[in-house]
N, C-alpha and C positions, 0 to 999 in steps of 0.2 A: 491590104492597103499598105502602100509603101510609106516609110517614114522619111521625113525631110532630113537631109544631111546637115549636121551641126557644123557651124563655123568655128573651128578650133581657135582661131585668133581671138574672136569675141569672147569665147569661154576663158581663154588665158588672161585677157585683159581684166575681166570681171574677177577672176580669182586673185590676181595680183593686187587689184584695188582693195579687195576685202582683206587681204593679208596686211597691206600697208595701214589701213585704218585700225585694224586690231593691234598692230604693233605700236601705233602712236597712243592708243588708249591704255595699253598695258605698260608703257614705259614709265618708270618712276622719275621723280624730279631729280635732276642732275645735282642740285645743291644738297639734297638730303643723303645722297650716296657718297660714302667715303671713297677716296681714290684707291684703286686696287693695286697691289704690288704686281709687277710683271712676273709671269710664270717662268720658271727655269726651263730652259730647253732640254728636252729629253736627250740623253746620250744615245747615239746610234749604236745598236747592238752589232757587234762584230761576229759575223758568221764564220765558223770554222768550216773549211772545205772538207768534204768527206775524203778519206784516204782511198785512193784508187788501188785496187788489187792488181798486182802484176799479172799479165795474161799467162795462162798455163801453157807451157811449151808442149807441143804435140809432135809425135813422130808418126811416119807413115810406114805401114807394114803390109805385106801380102798375106791374105788369109784364104785358105782352101775351105770352101763351105759346101754343104749339101743343099738339096732342094728346100729344106725348111730353114735355111740360113744359119744352121748350126756350124760353128767353126770346128773343123777337123784338125787343121794344122795352121800354124802362123810362122811366116818367114820374114826376115829383114828385107828392107826395100831393095838391097843389092842382089837378093837371091830370087829374082823373078823366075828364072829358068827352073830352079829347083821346085818352086811352087807349081809351075805348069806340069812338071814331070809327076809330082805327087798326085795332082788332080787326074792326069792321064792314067796313072797306075790304079787309082781307085775306080775309075770308070771301067778300065780293062778287067778288073777282078769281079765286075758285076755288082759292085756295092752301091749302085744308084748313080745318079748324075751329080757330079761335083764340078765346081768352077772356081776361078781365082778372082778375088776382088780386093780393093784397097780398103784398109781399116786404119782409122786414126786413133791413136792411143796417147794418153798423157805420158810424158817422159818421166822416168824415175828420177828422184832427186840424187845428185851426185854424192857419193860417200866420201867424206873428208878423212884423210889418213892422219891420225895423231902421231906426231913425232916425239 
């Protein structure tokens, strides 16, 4: 058996009427209550922003790797031809399949010279 849909507006009006009658019954006499001091406004908290870390500087290098992605040799970015020759030499010697791929590494911190 289907239930009848309730009228939400009627239920809301009945709830508000019950709250207003309860509030008038519970309200103390205004003459008996001493005037309250105004509350001090709370100071807004100042949020400190989190320090952002400087992004790590990365450099690109060429790595000669085998089938299991183990690095056999690493060359600077300008030495691509040397990396290709190294991979070709390893393949020619029968050491398995090797190939060249790009590897990104964090740059080392510069060493300051004390004078």
